Backbone as a ProteinNet text record, in pm:
[ID]
protein_1_A
[PRIMARY]
MSKKFLVTGGAGFIGSNLVKYLLKRGDEVLMVDDLSTGSKENIKEIEGKIEFILANSLDCLNLEQIKNLDGVFHLGMPSSSPLYKENHNLTGEAINTFIAILDLVKRENCKLVYASTFSIYNGNPIPFKEDMPVLPKDFYSEARYFMERMAKLYFDLWGIKSIGLRFSSVYGPGEESKKNLANMVSQILWWMQEDKQPLLYGNGEQTRDFVYVKDVVLALCLSMGLKAEQDIFNVGTGESHSFNEVVKIVNSVLGKNIKPEYQENSVQNYVDLHLADTTKAKNILGFQAQYSLALGIEEMLKDAKLQ
[TERTIARY]
2024.7	1997.1	1894.3	1927.6	1836.1	1714.8	1606.5	1482.9	1431.7	1334.7	1279.5	1134.7	1108.4	976	916.9	787.5	712.2	650.3	667.3	602	512.4	381.3	290.1	278	263.5	260.9	397.2	503.5	638.4	689.5	624.5	664.9	578.4	489.2	403.5	474.1	401	455.1	513.6	428	475.1	558.6	514.7	584	729	756.3	893.9	983.6	929.4	1007.5	1036.3	940	959.9	1064.9	1052.7	1147.1	1290.6	1313.3	1447.8	1502.1	1415.9	1459.6	1495.6	1412.4	1438.5	1570.6	1594.4	1719.8	1839.4	1824.1	1933.3	1974.3	1877.6	1911.5	1951.9	1951	2004.9	1905.6	1777.9	1676.2	1664.7	1610.6	1579.6	1435	1410.8	1277.9	1226.9	1106.8	1029.3	927	911	820.1	721.7	593.7	488.4	416.9	399.3	327.4	278.6	154.7	104.8	120.4	181.6	210.7	85.4	-28.6	-152	-146.4	-89.2	-68.8	76	156.5	298.5	376.3	509	593.2	732.2	788.5	925.1	1025.6	986	1071.6	1103.2	1007	1025.3	1131.5	1162.6	1255.2	1377.3	1399.9	1510.6	1645.5	1660.4	1789.7	1820.9	1720.7	1744.9	1723.2	1716.9	1699.7	1816.5	1784.8	1888	1915.6	1867.5	1888.1	1766.1	1657.2	1534.1	1478.3	1388.4	1314.7	1180.7	1165.3	1042.5	952.3	832.2	735.2	621.5	607	499	370.5	286.5	163.5	72.1	-53.6	-150.7	-134.9	-158.2	-145	-235.2	-345.2	-437.6	-371.1	-267.2	-200.9	-93.3	-61.6	52.3	44.9	-74.4	-91.3	-48	-55.4	-27.9	105.1	185.6	315.2	422.1	490.1	587.4	705.2	740.1	856.2	832.5	705.4	674	664.2	770.6	775.7	884.9	881.5	981.2	988.3	871.5	863.2	868.6	929	925.6	815	762	655.5	607.7	485.9	425.8	380.5	422.6	371.3	274.4	146.2	46.4	7.3	61.7	31	-24.8	-41.2	-76.8	-225.7	-289	-429.4	-452.4	-547.9	-575.3	-601.3	-538	-542.2	-598.6	-695.2	-756.4	-906.9	-983.1	-1128.8	-1188.7	-1140	-1199.6	-1194	-1090.4	-1080.3	-1195.2	-1231.8	-1340.7	-1475.9	-1484	-1607.4	-1632.1	-1523.7	-1534.4	-1561.5	-1504	-1517.3	-1549.9	-1677.9	-1721.1	-1665.6	-1631.5	-1580.6	-1445.5	-1375	-1249	-1269.7	-1389.3	-1419.7	-1407.3	-1473.2	-1466.5	-1327.2	-1257.1	-1121	-1028.2	-1041.4	-956.9	-983.6	-1110.3	-1148.5	-1098.1	-1120.9	-1076.6	-924.7	-856.1	-709.4	-662.5	-727.7	-686.7	-707.4	-815.4	-838.9	-728	-688.5	-579.6	-448.6	-422.8	-301.2	-305.3	-419.8	-434.1	-409.9	-459.1	-436	-288.1	-220.2	-76.5	-2.1	-36.7	26.9	0.5	-119.3	-155.4	-68.2	-50.8	32.6	177.9	227.8	368.1	395	288.9	301.8	389.8	358.4	435.5	339.6	385	305.3	270.7	154.6	106.9	98.8	151.8	131.7	68.5	-44.7	-118.2	-165.1	-195	-237.4	-388.4	-431.3	-570.6	-570.7	-672.3	-682.7	-759.5	-729.6	-805	-944.6	-969.9	-1101.1	-1213.8	-1183.6	-1290.3	-1337.1	-1265.8	-1309	-1409.7	-1438.3	-1528.2	-1657.6	-1691.5	-1811.5	-1782.3	-1659.1	-1618.8	-1550.6	-1555.5	-1484.5	-1334.7	-1254.5	-1110.2	-1076.2	-964.4	-870.6	-926.6	-888.9	-937.3	-866.9	-945.8	-892.7	-934.4	-849.8	-871.2	-999.9	-1052	-1173.4	-1301.9	-1292.5	-1411.6	-1496.8	-1628	-1713.2	-1676.1	-1686.8	-1656.7	-1786.7	-1808.6	-1930	-1891.8	-1856.2	-1808	-1906.2	-1850.3	-1932.4	-1894.4	-1802.5	-1768.6	-1717	-1696.9	-1654.7	-1513.7	-1428.7	-1289.2	-1279.3	-1347.1	-1340.1	-1410.3	-1515.3	-1582.7	-1488.1	-1411.3	-1315.4	-1209.8	-1157.4	-1054.8	-1109.8	-1231	-1288.4	-1314.5	-1357.1	-1375.1	-1242.3	-1134.5	-1003.2	-966.3	-991.6	-960.9	-1040.7	-1169	-1254	-1213	-1174.9	-1131.8	-1000.6	-909.9	-784.5	-812.3	-908	-944.9	-1007.8	-1087	-1150.3	-1044.6	-946.8	-839.8	-758.6	-742.3	-671.7	-755.2	-883.9	-970.9	-982.9	-985.4	-1003.2	-872.8	-765.1	-640.6	-516.5	-534.4	-419.3	-325.8	-377.2	-295	-260	-130.5	-83.9	-91.9	-146.2	-154.3	-165.3	-108.8	-119.1	-169.7	-278.4	-331.3	-294.5	-251	-210	-302.7	-368.7	-457.2	-375.2	-332.6	-248.5	-330.1	-268.9	-330.8	-291.3	-261.8	-238.1	-89.4	-52.6	88.5	139.2	257.1	319.2	467.6	532.5	675.9	718.3	845.9	895.4	836.3	814.3	761.9	615.5	554.8	411.8	381.7	483.5	461.7	367	374.9	289.7	142.1	113.9	-25.7	-91.8	-8.5	-55.9	-155.6	-278.5	-374.8	-431.5	-395.4	-438.7	-331.5	-220.6	-113.8	-160.1	-90.4	-121	-114.8	-196.6	-201.9	-69.4	7.9	139.2	224.6	225.7	304.6	252.7	120.4	63.8	91.5	77.4	105.4	251.2	340.1	483	512.5	454.5	477.8	429.6	308.6	254.9	347.7	386	460.2	603.9	660.1	792.5	790.1	673.5	655.7	593	589.9	533.9	385.4	315.2	171.2	97.3	-22	-103.4	-160.7	-143.7	-205.1	-356.6	-430.2	-576.1	-625.5	-698.9	-748.9	-900.9	-962.4	-1107.5	-1149	-1266.4	-1323.3	-1230.5	-1206.1	-1117.7	-978	-952.2	-820.4	-793.1	-895.6	-876	-903.2	-938.5	-951.9	-813.8	-812.3	-685.4	-662.2	-534.3	-493	-375.6	-369.2	-253.4	-156.8	-66.1	25.9	143	164.8	274.8	369.8	497.7	599.7	619.3	644.7	648.4	757.2	868.5	972.5	924.4	836.8	775.7	681.1	610.5	520.8	600.5	714	801.5	847.3	881.5	921	807.8	686.1	570.5	546.4	563.4	547	647	771.2	875.8	861	822.6	795.5	681.7	582.2	467	506.3	594.1	638	714.5	788.8	867.6	794.2	672.6	595.4	552	560.7	519	367.8	293.1	146.3	106.7	10.6	-22.9	-134.5	-218.8	-329.4	-374.6	-364.9	-402.9	-415.5	-462.2	-479.8	-416.5	-342.7	-279.9	-297.8	-314.5	-307.9	-162.7	-139.2	-6.5	-21	15.3	8.2	107.8	99	192.4	131	-1.8	-67.8	-77.8	-43.9	-56.8	-128	-204.9	-274.1	-236.4	-244.8	-213.1	-316.8	-353.8	-446.4	-370.9	-446	-383.5	-319.4	-381.3	-321.3	-184.1	-172.2	-43.4	60.4	16.3	107.9	164.5	76.8	120.4	222.1	194.8	285	422.7	423.8	550.8	627.6	557.9	624.1	681.3	605.2	657.1	787.1	788.6	906	1025.3	1001.4	1109.7	1163.6	1073.3	1113.5	1157.9	1132.6	1165.9	1075.8	947.1	851.3	735.6	644.6	526.3	406.8	367.9	259.5	129.5	24.1	-105.9	-186.2	-259.1	-341.3	-464.3	-517.8	-645.4	-749.4	-863.2	-967.3	-1079.1	-1131.6	-1240.3	-1345.7	-1466	-1577.4	-1552	-1587	-1569.7	-1697.2	-1686.9	-1803.4	-1794	-1694.5	-1673	-1772.8	-1843.3	-1941.6	-1870.3	-1926.1	-1870.3	-1725.5	-1694.3	-1559.1	-1528	-1409.3	-1366.7	-1292.9	-1344.8	-1283.7	-1169.1	-1186.3	-1086.9	-1029	-899.3	-826.6	-712.2	-716.1	-610.9	-605	-484.8	-466.5	-443.2	-504.2	-462.1	-354.5	-233	-120.3	-78.6	-161.1	-125.8	-100.2	-190.3	-177.5	-51.5	-26.5	91.4	219.9	219	337.4	360.1	252.8	265.5	290.7	230.3	239.6	336.3	326.4	409.6	547.8	555.3	681	706.5	597	609.7	580	667	643.5	705	625	673.2	795	891.8	1016	1020.8	932.2	937.5	822.8	858.1	757.7	719.7	613	571.4	679.5	735.9	840	961.5	1002.3	1117.8	1089.1	968.2	931.6	936.8	886.8	890	1033.8	1118	1259.4	1324.9	1289.8	1343.7	1300.1	1174.9	1126.3	1208.5	1240.2	1317.7	1460.2	1520.7	1653.1	1652.3	1547.7	1536.3	1524.6	1446.2	1425.5	1557.4	1641.5	1768.6	1868.2	1848.7	1938.4	1902.1	1782	1734.7	1803.4
535	417.8	329.5	202.6	111.8	79.4	44.5	9.7	-124.6	-177.8	-308.1	-290.2	-332.9	-316.3	-450.3	-459.8	-569.8	-518	-593.4	-561.9	-678.4	-657.4	-761.6	-749.4	-864	-861.6	-827.4	-865.6	-827.2	-891.6	-998.7	-1061.7	-1013.6	-921	-865.4	-754.8	-691.9	-588.1	-470.7	-397.7	-281.4	-325.7	-430.9	-477.7	-514.9	-586.3	-628.1	-508.6	-408.5	-287.4	-212.2	-211.7	-147.1	-221.6	-354.1	-435.1	-412.3	-410.9	-389.9	-252.7	-152.9	-18.2	-13	-72.7	-72.5	-143.3	-255.7	-327.9	-244.9	-177.4	-97.4	14.7	69.9	178.8	127.6	-6.2	-63	-105.9	-109.7	-151.2	-302.9	-353.2	-494.9	-516.2	-620.7	-641.4	-782.6	-789.2	-913.2	-904.7	-1011.9	-1008.7	-1123.6	-1091.4	-1192.6	-1190.1	-1307.2	-1316.6	-1459.9	-1475.5	-1610.6	-1649.8	-1560.6	-1583.8	-1606.2	-1554.9	-1567.5	-1479.7	-1362.2	-1275.8	-1231.7	-1257	-1225.3	-1341.7	-1325.5	-1429.2	-1425.5	-1542.7	-1549.5	-1494.6	-1491.8	-1436.3	-1289.6	-1219.6	-1077.5	-1052.6	-1154.4	-1133.9	-1225.5	-1286.4	-1382.2	-1316	-1189.8	-1122	-1085.2	-1090.4	-1056.5	-1176.7	-1293.9	-1416.2	-1429.8	-1460.3	-1472.8	-1343.2	-1231.3	-1102	-1058.3	-1132.6	-1099.5	-1224.4	-1202.8	-1315.3	-1322.8	-1425.1	-1442.7	-1543.3	-1501.3	-1587.1	-1616	-1741.5	-1780.9	-1793.6	-1691.1	-1688.4	-1581.4	-1589.4	-1485.6	-1369.1	-1249.2	-1131.2	-1138.9	-1211.2	-1227.2	-1295.5	-1375.7	-1452.9	-1375.4	-1255	-1181.3	-1162.5	-1138.2	-1111.4	-1229.9	-1350.8	-1471.7	-1537.9	-1477	-1534	-1489.6	-1584.8	-1555.8	-1473.1	-1488.4	-1416.4	-1266.3	-1225.6	-1084.9	-1011.6	-939.7	-866.3	-760.4	-667.8	-560.2	-478.1	-441.2	-367	-216.3	-147.9	-1.6	50.7	-37.2	5	-110.5	-94.5	-195.4	-128.8	-185.5	-146.6	-257.1	-223	-324.8	-311.9	-403.7	-410.3	-546.5	-633.7	-772.8	-799.1	-746.4	-776.6	-765.9	-842.3	-834.1	-689.7	-647.6	-505.8	-481.2	-561.9	-542.8	-564.8	-470.1	-476.6	-603.6	-654.6	-777	-897	-904.5	-1016.6	-1014.5	-895.8	-881	-904.5	-869.6	-892.7	-1041.8	-1116.4	-1261	-1331.7	-1279.2	-1341.1	-1233.6	-1216	-1111.1	-1131.3	-1254.8	-1282.8	-1217.4	-1177.3	-1106.9	-976	-918.9	-794.8	-816.3	-919.4	-950	-990.5	-1065.3	-1107.9	-988.1	-893.4	-774	-693	-682	-606.2	-675.2	-806.1	-879.5	-877.6	-887.9	-881.5	-746.4	-641	-506.9	-485.5	-536.5	-525.9	-598.7	-716.6	-791.3	-713	-647.1	-566	-447.8	-384.7	-274.4	-322.4	-440.1	-495.3	-526.5	-571	-595.5	-464.7	-361.8	-230.7	-177.1	-198.5	-156.9	-229.3	-359.3	-437.7	-393.6	-368.3	-332.1	-184.7	-105.8	37.6	105	74.2	132.4	203.6	231.9	305.8	217.5	242.9	169.1	260.2	213.5	278.2	173.1	207.4	106.3	160.2	66.2	100.2	116.8	233.4	252.7	268.7	328.5	329.2	449.1	486.2	590.4	543.5	414	362.9	423.2	467.8	523.1	659.8	720.3	848.9	833.5	711.2	687.3	767.4	844.9	928.5	1073.8	1106.7	1244.3	1304.9	1438.8	1504.3	1509.5	1518.2	1533.5	1681.1	1712.6	1620.2	1570.2	1449	1388.1	1450	1492.7	1552.6	1469	1467.5	1381.7	1412.1	1534.8	1570.1	1547.8	1484.7	1455.7	1347.6	1348.6	1241.6	1107	1003.7	868.8	793.5	748.3	677	544.1	443.7	317.1	255.9	212	154.2	9	-45.6	-186.7	-240.5	-371.8	-435.6	-393.2	-375.6	-338.1	-202.6	-101.4	32.3	37.4	-41.9	-48.2	-102.4	-205	-261.3	-158.3	-86	14	129.6	171.9	282.7	240.2	116.8	65	70	31.4	33.1	173.5	272.1	410.2	451.2	415.4	451.2	376.1	249.5	170.6	225.2	268.5	328.7	453.8	534.1	655.1	618.5	513.2	469.7	423	346.2	300.1	418	520.3	639.9	712.7	728.4	798.5	724.8	591.4	511.6	489.4	461.2	420.1	496.8	594.4	672.5	597.6	495.6	417.1	501.7	517.7	602.8	529.1	595.2	532.1	637.3	603.9	686.4	597.6	638.5	566.3	639	564.9	623.5	576.7	671.8	640.7	642	522.9	510	535.2	608.1	619.7	495.7	507.3	391.6	355.6	257.4	225.2	123.8	151.6	60	48.1	-54.2	-69.7	-215.2	-242.4	-379.9	-461	-590	-678.4	-712.5	-673	-697.3	-827.1	-897.3	-1013.4	-1115.7	-1135.9	-1235.7	-1196.1	-1068.2	-1021.9	-1052.2	-1080	-1119	-1017.9	-1061	-970.9	-865.9	-872.6	-771.4	-664.5	-675.8	-576.3	-442.7	-337.9	-204.7	-201.2	-116.3	-109.5	-64.8	16.9	55	-70	-156.1	-279	-370.7	-386.3	-475.1	-426	-294.8	-237.6	-260.2	-238	-258.9	-404.8	-498.2	-641	-680.1	-635.2	-666.4	-615	-489.1	-425.1	-474.8	-521.3	-583.1	-709.2	-774.1	-895.1	-864.1	-735.1	-688.7	-721	-725.3	-747.9	-614.9	-607.6	-488	-482.4	-370.6	-358.2	-344.9	-410.2	-406	-296.1	-199.3	-87.1	-82.5	-45.8	-29.6	99	94.6	213.9	270.9	403.2	468.4	494.7	445.7	461.5	598.5	684.1	820.9	835.7	726.3	733.4	763.1	835.6	881.3	822.1	811.2	765.8	851.4	869.5	932.1	818.4	789.5	677.2	717.1	642.9	674.5	555.1	583.5	477.9	422.5	293.4	226.3	281.5	330.6	387	515.1	589	705.5	661.8	552.8	499.7	456.2	391.3	350.3	472.6	579.2	703.2	755.6	755.8	803.5	717.3	586.1	495.4	527.4	548	574.5	713.2	811.8	944.4	939.3	857.5	844.4	782.1	682	617.9	716.9	807.4	904	1031.7	1046.4	1169.3	1182.6	1303.5	1326.8	1317.9	1349.9	1340.8	1199.4	1188.9	1060.7	985.7	1058.5	990.4	1076.8	1022.8	1104.1	1016	1078.6	1015	1105.6	1045.4	1123.2	1055.3	1138.3	1088.7	1063.5	957.8	932.6	918.9	1024.2	1028.3	1130	1162.5	1258.4	1396.3	1403	1528.6	1552.4	1449.4	1455.6	1330	1342.2	1225.3	1203.7	1077.2	1038.9	938.5	948.3	851.4	724	615	489.9	505.3	586.8	612.5	679.2	769.5	834.2	733.4	638.2	534.1	456.6	418.7	345.3	428.8	557.3	646.5	652.8	663.8	670.9	539.7	427.7	297.2	277.4	317	310.1	389.6	508	594.2	531.2	475.3	415.1	289.8	209.3	84	102.8	220.9	243.7	166	156.4	81.4	170.9	115.8	189.6	94	49	-48.4	23.9	-4.4	57.4	-26.9	37.1	-39.2	-99.2	-200	-258.9	-219.5	-170.2	-122.3	-225.4	-234.8	-328.8	-261.7	-314.5	-258.1	-274.5	-171.5	-175.2	-226.5	-340.6	-399.7	-390.8	-317.2	-308	-211.8	-258.3	-175.4	-74	48.6	156.2	189.6	181.6	209.8	358.5	388	526.7	574.4	678.6	728.3	825.3	913.6	1017.6	1000.8	1018.6	979.7	1078.4	1157.5	1256.1	1291.3	1292	1322.6	1470.7	1522.3	1650.5	1616.7	1657.5	1618.2	1727.4	1830.2	1945.2	1905.2	1826.7	1788.5	1705.1	1608	1523.5	1606.5	1703.8	1788.6	1876.9	1938.5	2034.9	1970.3	1854.9	1792.6	1674.9	1589.5	1469.7	1499.3	1605.9	1637.7	1548.2	1495.1	1402.2	1469.7	1445.1	1486.8	1381.7	1330.3	1224.1	1271.2	1181	1213.5	1159.3	1064.2	995.8	1037.9	1089.5	1110.8	974.7	967.9	840.8	786.1	870	825.3	772.5	843.2	799.7	667.8	653.1	529.2	409.5	428.2	319.8	284.7	385.9	360.9	283	316.9	246.8	100.8	74.5	-63.2	-145.9	-86.6	-157.9	-183.8	-86.8	-105.7	-216.9	-217	-319.8	-459.2	-469	-599.2	-650.5	-562.7	-602.9	-652.8	-606	-645.6	-780.6	-828.8	-955.8	-1075.2
1668.6	1752.4	1682.5	1664.1	1594.4	1679.5	1611.7	1680.3	1629.8	1701.1	1665.1	1619.3	1495.2	1437.8	1392.8	1406.2	1345.5	1216.9	1109.2	982.1	945.4	948.3	901.1	749.5	682.7	537.1	478.6	550.2	510	383.5	338.4	212.2	96.4	125	21.1	-55.9	-143	-230.9	-151.6	-80.7	-6.2	113.5	181.5	300.5	275.9	166.7	138.3	108.4	40.3	15.2	144.6	235.3	365.4	448.1	454.6	532.6	485.4	355.6	301	341.9	341.7	380.5	528.9	614	757.9	789.3	724.4	745.2	699.5	587.5	531.9	626.1	698.2	790	929	946.6	1069.5	1174.6	1140.8	1237.7	1243.2	1354.8	1369.5	1324.9	1247.7	1190.5	1217.5	1273	1278	1166.6	1091.9	978.5	986.4	973.8	974.9	840.4	781.2	654	636.6	589	563.4	416.5	338.1	195.7	112.1	156.8	78.1	-46.4	-33.6	-150.2	-163	-59.6	-65.2	-123.9	-128.3	-187.7	-124.5	-99.7	-47.7	-148.6	-274.8	-378.7	-349.4	-286.2	-255.9	-149.5	-70	42.1	35	-80.1	-90.8	-65.9	-103.2	-87.9	56.7	145.2	286.5	377.5	318.3	395.7	493.4	618.3	720.2	794.2	739.8	804.8	886	872.1	942.5	1008.9	1102.5	1160.2	1088.7	1006	929.6	999.5	1030.8	1098.5	1002.1	963	872.5	953.8	946.2	1025.8	971.1	1010.9	977	1074.3	1027.1	1113	1235.5	1223.5	1335.4	1454.4	1428	1532.3	1606.6	1561.5	1617.3	1768.5	1819.8	1962.4	2047.9	1993.1	2070.5	2037.5	1951.1	1914.3	2014.2	2075.8	2180.4	2130.3	2002.1	1948.7	1941	1938.6	1916.1	2049.9	2082.1	2209	2201.1	2295.9	2304.9	2176.2	2126.4	2000.2	2021.6	1924.9	1923	1831.7	1746.1	1657.1	1571.4	1517.7	1430.3	1301	1189.3	1058.4	1015.1	1004.9	969.9	823.6	742.6	599.5	561.8	660.4	634.9	627.4	523	496.4	346.5	292.8	148.7	106.9	-2.7	-38.9	-177.8	-216.5	-347.8	-338	-388.9	-379.3	-438.1	-553.9	-609.8	-515.8	-432.1	-338.5	-239	-193.2	-96.6	-163.2	-290.3	-364.5	-381.9	-404.6	-421.3	-289.1	-181.3	-49.3	53.2	81.3	173.6	313.7	349.3	483.1	508.8	403.3	421.6	497.7	485.2	556.5	706.5	756.4	898.4	942.8	857.5	891.3	903.7	812.2	816.7	943.4	979.4	1099.1	1225.8	1237.7	1356.5	1370	1257	1259.1	1308.1	1263	1302.9	1452.8	1506.6	1650.6	1727.5	1677.2	1741.3	1735.4	1623.3	1610.1	1706.4	1719.4	1814.9	1957.5	1990.6	2124.5	2146.2	2040.4	2049.6	2075.4	2001.3	2018.8	2159.8	2208.3	2344.9	2447.3	2430.8	2522.4	2517.7	2395.6	2378	2406.4	2421.9	2448.4	2342.5	2215.4	2105.5	2009.3	1890	1792.1	1672.9	1614.9	1498.3	1377.2	1264.2	1134.6	1043.8	982.8	906.6	772.1	682.9	547.7	540.5	492.3	453.5	301.6	245	99.2	45.6	-78.4	-147.9	-186.3	-179.5	-219.7	-137.5	-17.7	66.7	17.7	-78	-134	-247.4	-287.2	-400.1	-383.9	-486.5	-482	-453.4	-414	-387.3	-509.5	-522.6	-633.1	-605	-710.2	-692.3	-675.4	-607.4	-542.9	-409.6	-372.2	-249.3	-128.1	-31.6	91.2	212.2	313.3	429.4	504.2	492.7	566.9	486.7	371.9	291.3	357.6	332.2	386	325.2	405.8	358.7	337.4	214.8	178.6	114.4	194.9	139.2	40.1	-71.6	-177.8	-208.3	-128.2	-144	-10.7	-3.6	121.1	160.9	62.6	87.8	156.2	101.4	160.1	295.4	314	443.7	550.7	516.8	612.1	650.3	551.2	579.6	662.8	633.6	710.4	854.9	874.2	1009.4	1084.6	1017.4	1080.5	1127.3	1044.2	1083	1205.5	1207.5	1321.7	1447.7	1432.2	1547	1604.8	1518.1	1564.4	1647.4	1602.2	1676.7	1811.4	1813.5	1937.8	2038.4	1994.1	2083.2	2137	2055	2102.2	2208.1	2182.2	2276.5	2410	2403.8	2526.1	2601.8	2528.6	2595	2549.1	2461.6	2417.1	2324.1	2253.5	2161.1	2039.4	2015.1	1906	1772.1	1671.5	1539.1	1429.7	1316.6	1196	1083.1	1018.8	903.4	775.7	676.4	548.8	438	375.9	264.3	136.2	95.5	-23.4	-149.2	-242.6	-374.4	-454.8	-580.6	-667.5	-666.4	-583	-558.3	-660.9	-717.1	-812.7	-780.4	-836.6	-816.9	-815.9	-787	-785.9	-671.5	-696.1	-592.3	-608.1	-720.6	-741.3	-816	-857.5	-943.3	-882.2	-750.5	-685.1	-685.8	-711.2	-716.2	-851	-951.2	-1084.1	-1141.2	-1172.6	-1237.4	-1142	-1013.3	-916.8	-895.7	-967.6	-956.5	-1013.4	-977.3	-1027.3	-1179.4	-1240.6	-1386.5	-1447.4	-1377	-1429.6	-1448.8	-1348	-1355.8	-1465.5	-1471.7	-1572.2	-1713.8	-1735.5	-1867.1	-1904.2	-1808.7	-1834.3	-1868.3	-1793.1	-1819.3	-1958.7	-1993.7	-2126.2	-2236.8	-2223.6	-2331.8	-2341.2	-2230.3	-2235.9	-2322.6	-2327.9	-2408.5	-2543.8	-2580.1	-2707.6	-2722.2	-2608.1	-2608.5	-2592.9	-2651.6	-2636.1	-2494.8	-2423	-2290.9	-2303	-2214.1	-2215.9	-2122.5	-2177	-2099.1	-2103.3	-1990	-1985.7	-2056.7	-2118.6	-2181.7	-2287.3	-2276.7	-2373.8	-2317.4	-2195.1	-2134.9	-2077.7	-2072	-2023.1	-1873	-1805.3	-1660.2	-1599.4	-1489.5	-1432.5	-1294.1	-1258.9	-1127.2	-1078.8	-947.7	-886.2	-854	-946.8	-932	-843.2	-734.5	-643.2	-635.8	-650.1	-650.9	-509.3	-499.2	-369.3	-277.4	-332.1	-245.4	-177.9	-243.7	-179.9	-68.5	-89.1	13.7	136.2	114.1	224.5	303.4	234	300.5	389	335.7	412.6	536.9	522.6	636.9	747.2	709.5	809.2	871.7	792.9	848.4	949	920.2	1009.7	1142.6	1137.6	1261.6	1348.8	1287	1363.6	1398.2	1349	1371	1516.4	1570.2	1708.2	1724.1	1617	1624.3	1665.9	1755.5	1815.5	1743.7	1669.7	1601.3	1485.4	1363.1	1247.7	1123.6	1014.8	883.6	778.5	684.6	578.1	442.8	340.1	202.6	165.4	88	32.3	-117.8	-186.6	-332.2	-382.8	-510.5	-569.5	-588.7	-588.8	-620.8	-770.5	-850.1	-994.9	-1043.3	-1149.9	-1202.8	-1348.3	-1390.6	-1527.6	-1575.2	-1701.3	-1759.8	-1793.8	-1812.1	-1854.1	-1992	-2076.1	-2208	-2193.4	-2094.8	-2070.1	-2022.8	-1940.1	-1892.5	-2011.9	-2104.3	-2224.1	-2302.1	-2314.4	-2388.3	-2321.6	-2188.3	-2115.7	-2127.3	-2113.1	-2123.8	-2264	-2365.2	-2502.9	-2515.4	-2456.9	-2464.9	-2394.5	-2275.2	-2197	-2265.1	-2323.1	-2388	-2532.3	-2587.9	-2728.5	-2821.9	-2785.8	-2867	-2909.7	-2988.7	-3033	-3035.9	-2917.9	-2904.7	-2869.6	-2944.7	-2920.6	-2820.8	-2732.1	-2637.7	-2703.8	-2640.8	-2681.8	-2578.5	-2625.2	-2533.8	-2518.8	-2396.6	-2370.3	-2282.8	-2289.9	-2213	-2063.5	-1989	-1843.4	-1776.9	-1712.2	-1646	-1493.8	-1442	-1297.4	-1234.7	-1132.3	-1062.9	-973.7	-965	-882.1	-919	-1046	-1094.3	-1076.1	-1026.3	-1006	-1130.6	-1195.3	-1318.1	-1291.5	-1192.8	-1166.5	-1026.4	-1016.2	-895.8	-875.4	-768.2	-744.8	-596.6	-541.3	-399.2	-377.4	-271.5	-216.9	-113.7	-138.2	-52.3	46.1	59	143.3	288.1	344.9	485.7	507.9	421.1	435.1	424.9	338.3	320.6	442.6	493.8	603.2	738.7	764.4	896.9	897.9	797.1	792.1	732.7	655.4	588.2	468.6	412.4	300.8	168.5	71.9	-65.6	-156.5	-249.7	-338.6	-418.2	-432.7	-502.6	-644.4	-674.1	-802.9	-894.2	-1010.6	-1114.9	-1170.5	-1247.7	-1306.7	-1400.2	-1482.8	-1576.1	-1501	-1394.4	-1316.2	-1245.2	-1194.8	-1128.1	-1222	-1343.7	-1443.8	-1479.7	-1494	-1522.1	-1407.4	-1283.2	-1166.7	-1164.8	-1203.9	-1210.3	-1309.2	-1422.7	-1523.7	-1474.3	-1405.3	-1347.9	-1244.9	-1160.5	-1056.9	-1118.5	-1227.2	-1293.1	-1351.3	-1402	-1461.8	-1356.1	-1230.6	-1122.7	-1063.1	-1095.6	-1036.2	-1100.4
[MASK]
+++++++++++++++++++++++++++++++++++++++++++++++++++++++++++++++++++++++++++++++++++++++++++++++++++++++++++++++++++++++++++++++++++++++++++++++++++++++++++++++++++++++++++++++++++++++++++++++++++++++++++++++++++++++++++++++++++++++++++++++++++++++++++++++++++++++++++++++++++++++++++++++++++++++++++++++++++

C-alpha cells in the first residue's frame, strides 16, 4: 500500500536519491526545497511525477499543500560545517526549522526521520558509538545535537515519533551542486577524471567511514518503517579508508596512475579518524551497508555515463 511522504531538501544530494527511491516503490512524494544547496538538475528525470514546492523547510508548517502525511523525512538544512562557520546564524535557522518540522509532525500525527551527523562525535575515540558523550566543537554539530535533544523532548511531552540518523561520510551521485563542499570521494573522482592531482590535507592518512548514498536511503526507509518510536542510529559501513586509499581505488577503477598533491591542513578541530560502530543499527534497525567503497565508486561512474 502506497504512502504519502514529505521530503524536505528533496532536490539536494541525499534528498533527491531518497525521492527517486520512494517514487520507484510507488509512494506519493511532496518535496520542499529552496535550492540553496540543492539543484533542479538532481530531479529533472522525475519532473512531473512529484509535487515540488519551492520554499524553505521553515515554511512547511504553513503551506496548505502539506497535509495528510504518513511521514516526514527532514533533510532540508545546510549539511556542511564550513557553512555554519561562515554564517553563525545558520545554527539558529536550523534549530527553528527543526522545531517547525516537529510541530508539523505533531499536527499530522505521523513519524519523523531526520538527518543528524557524525560530527557530534568529535573528540571521542573510534569506533563511534551512539552512547558516547557529545561534546560539540562547532556550530554545525551543536545544531544537530540540539535537534536530537528536541526530538526527545517532543517524544517525552507529546509522544511524537522520530528517528535520528547520524550519517558518517556520505558520497554518491547528485553532489555536483555542493561543489567544493562535496564529499572527498566525489571530489577526488572529479579531479582524477580530468587527469588532475587530487588535493589532500596533511599526508592523506586521515580516515573516514565512507557510506554510499543508496545505503543511506535504505537506512532512512528502514527507520520510517521501524516500530521503535524514538531513537538514534549510526549510519556507516563499519569500515574506514584513508584518503590515500581512495586515490588508489579511483586510479584502479579509472585505469590511471595519478599521484595526489598534499597541502597543509589549516582546519580547526579537524577529525583525523572516523569509524562507525554499526552494531545498534544492525541489531535494531536491520541496517547493514551493501556497498563497499570500490563498488560505490564504480556505481558513481555508471550513473555519470547514464546522464
